[in-house]
N, C-alpha and C positions, 0 to 999 in steps of 0.2 A: 126338169128344174133341178133335181138332185145332181144330174151328170153336169150341168152348167156350173153349179156351186162348185163342185170339185175340181173342175178345169179351172175355174176362177182362183181357187185356193192354190192349187198348184202352180199356176201363172204367178201369182203374188209372191210364192216362195221361192221360184226360180229368179224373180226379178229381185228379191231381197238378198239372194246369195250372190247373184252377178254384181250387184251394186258393191259388195264387200271386197271383190276382185280388185275394184279400183280405189276403194277407201283403204284397204289394209295394204300399205306401202313400207312396211318395216321388215326387219328381219328377226326372227324369233330364235330358232336354233339351226345349226349347220346342216342337219339332216334334211332340211326342206330342199337343199340344193345338192348336197353331196351325195346323198343316198337315194336321189330319185333322177332329177333334170341331169345332172352331171353324167351319171350313168347311161341314162337314156341317149344323151347326146353322143357318147362313145359308141354305142350300140349303132345309132343311125347314121354318124358321120365318120366314125373311125378315129376320132380324137377326143380325148376328155381323161380326166384324172380319175383313177380309182383308189379309193382309201384302203387301209389295211383290211377292213372288214371283207371288201371283195378279193383281195388277195387270198385270205384265209377262208373265203367260201362260206361265211356265216350268214350272208344275206341273200334272200330270194330274188330273183330277177323278175318275178312276175309283175310287179308294179311298174320298174322302169322299162320292161318289155312292152307294155301297153303304150307308155308314153312314146317309146322309140317308133312304135308303128305310126303314130300321130306325126311324129318328125318326119318319118320317110315319105308320108303322103304330102306334107308340105314341100319337101324337097322335090318330089316328082312334079309337082305343079309350080315350081319355082317360086314358092312363097315362103321359104324358109328365113324369113327376116327375124332379127333378134326379138322385137315386139311380139310377133306371133308365136315364136318359140317359147317364150317366157309366159305369155298371158294364156294362150289356149289350153295347156294343162290345167290351170287354174280355173278356166271356164268349164271344163269337164268336171273338176272337182267340185265347183260351185252347183252344177246340175245334179251331182251325185248326193251333196249334202241337202240340196232342196227337196229330192225324192224321199231322202232319209226323214226330213221334217214332215213331209207329207204322210209317210208311213207311220210316224210317231203320233200324228194326230188321229189316223184311222185305228190305230191301236187303242189310244187312251179315250177318244172320243171326247176330249177336254180341251176347249179353246185357251184355257188359263194355263195349262201344262204346256201346250204349244208356244204359248207367248213366252213363258218362262225360258223355253229351249231356244227360241229366236233371239232373244235380248241377252241371254248368258254370254258375258264378255268374252270369256275365255273360248267358248265354242266359236263365237263370231270372229275372233282373233285367228283361230286355227282352221275353221271350216274349209276355207278355199285354199289352204297352204298345201303345197306338194310334199305333205308329209305322211308316211305310212300310218302314223297315229291318226290321222284325219281319215284316211280310208277306213282303217279299222273302226273308228267311232261310228262313221256313216253306215258302214256295213253292219255293225252290231245293232244299230238302231232298226234297220230293216229286218234283221233277223230275229230281234225281239218282237216285232209286229207279226212276225209269222209263228213264233213260238206257240204250241198248243197249251196255253195256260189253263184251259177248261178240260176236264176230263173227257168229255165226249169228243174233243179233236185230237186225241192222243195218238191217232195213227199217222198224223201229218208230220212229215219229216222234210218239208220243202226248206225249212231254216238251215237244216244241216248241209246243203250244198254251199251256203254262203259261209258258215262256220268252219268248214272242213278247208276251204280255200284259204279263209282268213289264218288258220292256225299253220298252215304251211308257208305264208307269207310273213307272219307274225307270230311265232310261237307263244308268246305269252298271252295271247288271245285265249288259249286253253285255260288260263287261270280263272277267267270269269265264266267260261262255258262248261267247265268240267261239272260243277255241282247242278246247272240247269239240265243239262244231258243225263246225269244219274237221276235227277228228279222225273225227267220225261220217261225214261226206262222203267222206273218204280211204279209210274201211274198205269202202266200198261198191264192188261190182263194176258197179252200175247208176246211175252218178252223175247222169246226165241225168235219170232217173226221180226220184231222191232230190231233185234240186234242183228240180224241177218241184213236188213235195210241200212243201218248203220255201218256195217263192214263194207257192204257194196258201195256206197256213196263216198265213204272215206277212202277206200281204195282206188276209186276213179279219180277223185280230186288229188291224192298223193301222186298218182301216176302222171297225170297232166303237169303237175308242177314239178316233179322230178324230171320230167321230159324237157320242160322249159328251161330249168335251170342247168341241166347237163348240156343242152344245146348252147346256151349262152357263155357257160363257163368252159366249154370244150372238153370236158370229161364228166364221167359220172358222178354226181354228188346228191346227197340229201342234206340240204341246207340247215333245216332245224335241229338235225343231230351235230352237226358243226357248231351251231349256235349254242347248244346245250354244252357241249365240251368246253369251249372257250368262255362262254359268258357266266354259266353257272359253276361248272366244274374249275375253270381256270379262274374264275373270279376276274377276269378282264375289266368288266364295267367300272369296278372301283377305283381304275386309274383315272377316271374323269370326274371323280368326287364322291365322297359318301356323306351321308346324313344320318341323323339320329333315328332309331327304330320307330320312334313314334312321330316322325316329320310328317307323314301323310295325314295324320289326325289333327295335329296343332297347326300345320302350316298349310298344305295342299288342299284339303278339303274346304277350309274357311276361304282360301282364295278362288277356289274353283266355283263355290256355291254362293259367295258374298253373304247377303242378308238371308238367304234360304238355308244357311248352314244352322240356324237355331231352330227353324221349324223341321228341319231333318232330324236334329238331335232328339227333340221332342216326340216326333213320330216313332223314331226307333223305340224310345222309352216306352211310349204308349202300346206300340205293337208286341214288344217283347213281354210287357207286363200283363196285357190282356189279348192275348193273340185271337181268342174266340170272337171278339167284336170287329175284327178285320178279316177282309177277303183273305184265303189262304195264300194267294200269289204275292201280297204285300210282305207277308213273313218270309216267304221264298226270296223275295229281293232282298230283304234285310240280311239274310244268311249269306247271300251271293256277294253283296257288298262286304259284309264283314270278314268273310272268307278271302276275298280278293285283296282287300286292304292288309290282313294279315300276312299273306303271302308276299305281296309286294314290300312290306315293311321288312321281310327277312333279307330282301336283296340290298346290298349296301349302297348301290347307285339308285339314287331316286330323282325322278323328275315330275312336274306337274302334268305333262302330257301322257305320262304312262297310265294315270287313272282316268283320262278323258272319256274312254268307253264306258265307264260306269256312270255318265253324266245322266242318261235317260232313266236309269234306275233310281238315282238319287233324287231326280225331280219328283218322279212317280211317288216315292216314298215321302217326300216332303210335303206333297199335298194331301196325304192321307190325314195329316194334321191340319193343314191350312181349309181343307173342305168342311171341318168340324167347327170351325170358328164362326159365330155369327157377329158381324160387324155392320153398324151403321153406314149407310150410303156415303155419307160425308166422310166418316172415318176412313172408309174403303178406299175412296180416292187418294188420301194421304198415304195410305199403306202401299198402294199401287205406285204411286209416285216416288216414294222412297225405295221400292225395289228396283223401279226402272232407273233412277238416277244412279243406284248403287252399281249398275252394270254399265250404264251408257258412259259415264264418266270414265272408269278406267278402260273401256272398250275403245273410246275415242283417243285417249292417251297412248296407249300401247299399239294402237293401230296406226297411227299417224305421227307420233313424235318420237317414242322411245325406240332407239336403236334404228335410225332412219338414214343413217350417212353411207352405208357401204353399197347400197344398190346404185345411188346416183354416181358415186365415185367410179364404179365398174362402168357405168354407161359413157362417162367423159373419157376414161381409158380407151374404151373400144373406139370411140370417135377419133381419139389421137392416133391410135394405132392404124385405123384404116386409111386415115389421111396421109400418114407416113409413106414415102417413097422409098424407103430403105427397111430392111429387117430391123426389128426391135426385140429388146428383151425387157422384162419387167420383175422387179423383186418387192414382194409384198411381206413386210416387216411388221405383222400384226399377229395376234394370237392365232393359232392355226385354224383354217376353214372360217376366218370371220367374214370373209368376201365369198360370193359366187365366183365360179371361174368360167371355163370355156362355155358352158351352157348359156352364159349371159354375154360371152364376148363373141362367140360363134366366128373366131379368127384361130387359126393354128399357128400361134406364135409362142415364143419361149417364156416361160413364167417360172419363177422359183417362189415359193412360199415356205414359211417354217412349218415343219411337220411336228406331230406329235402322237406317233405311233407307241402303243404300250410296249412293255419289255416282253415280247413274245419269246425271246430266246434266253430269258432268265440270266441275262448278263449282270454281273455284279457293279454296284453304283451306277446303275443306268440313270441317264437323265436325257429326256427327249429333247430335239432340236429347239423348239419353242422355249422351253425352260432355260437352256443353255444361253440363247440369246437375251432373254430378260434378266439372267443372273449377271451378265456382264456383255453388254451390246458391242462395246468397243472391241473387246477380244475376239469375239464372233466376227465381226466385219473385218476385223485385220487379217484373221485366218482364212476367211472365206473369199475375200476381195481384195482388200489393199495390199497384202503381202503375198497374193496368190498370183503368180504370173500366168498360169493357165487360164484365168477368166478375166473377162473385160468387164468394166462398170456397168451396170444395167442402165438402159435408155430411161426407164421410169421407175419411181420407187413410191410404194404406198405405205403410209406408216399413221399411226394415231398421235396425236400432238403431245400425248404424256412423255413421250421418250426423244423428242426433236433436240431438246438441250443435251441430251446424252450422246447422241451421234451427229452434232452440229458439225464436227470436222468432216465426217464422210458426206454429208450433205452440201458441203461447201461449192462443189461444181455444179450443183443443181439449182434450178429456180422453182419456186413454188407456182403452180398453174391451176391447182383447184383446192378449194377448202370446203368441206361439208360438215354441218353440224350432224352429230351421231346421238348423243345422249346427254342429259343433265346428271345421271347418276352412273359414271363410268365404274364399272368393276374392274377387278384385279388385271393389270395389262391393257387396259382399254383408255381411251382418252374421250374428251368431250366432242372433239372434232376429228375428222379423218381427212388426210392430206395426201395430195398427189404432187410428186417432184418430177421434173424433167431434166435430163442431162443437157448442159449447154456447152 
């Protein structure tokens, strides 16, 4: 009976995550395509765009390499259609996330904590995306379920295999796991033996990851070291925006936790004030969360997804407070309904409505290109990496888009191509197309509606063939709708 219940729970979790593959039809950040599917497409099919991160070798190929194996298998079976190329990686991501949910329940043995994880709007929004952050979060949950929180399990090092590979694929994973590993070692009465196991496991994982990266890059490389040189020492990340040092506390955590933010703060207060009244691991969790937020806050470039791996710890700590409240059944239903609605409403909005135009416009472009009897070329005049590329086209056609590489060569007065265009679109188009005899006008142009009036002269020989709603709240250089024009 117990086995049947576990299989039933796991089946439900898989269905829950598979459902999100088809519910979540919006774009979150460019990395979900450009740092995974696009790279995997190039590995498998020989064409695909590599961003500057891959040119400078600061990214690990481990995740795209796994996707490329799936792509090659589809190609061998002549099943490499675009729907399968885009959906199957997300299906595997969904299965990984579902197993992480299951591992979380086995660890916490608390159905309410599992429910909080399942309905958390941001995890639902990200769990099945092909983001390395989603992989990092799912694997972190699994590793946390294996971690020897109790002293009599201190010899267990199974979690370290997952953590070691994660640190090579995503070096910032080490921020969360450094204090946990130090705590693990400090608990052991046989520290030398445990350290030797750490060295052995880490060495094997490093060797495998270096082997994969060196094979894919075609030269010997240790990507975490390159990542540290450029992103930390070179501070390249600040090119893509900087935020206040306290941003994770006053913005990211409330958004990530929604109403759970208040129980979380109260739990932290109680645990720090009266640590003897709580299990020791909850104090450790608060320390890990505090340390991680502190280190991430020192980095100028900040994003919500960077702290997503902390979510299981945040939920666990939040329930330290919630478990101690005695609430009447009638009031409990109201509280639960409030917590559910606070996650379901933003989850549905961001998963189905917000930033939903770029995917269908690329589908229309693909259909147009495949139907054409002549060679075509496309110009994408949007903020860089706003749309997926060859991973969603699966057609080796000529495409130009606005780039936004950081100033890697320390040039004076450097302005990237996208900023040049949006500063004066007419001058950029005249220099690159209208007055440039070496190039012909593109067959197709993709643009947001916010700059159509500015480039109306350039668009005169084009007809609008598709218009897709994108967002009600356009950010800088984005519009409410995304448009596809064809040369006539």
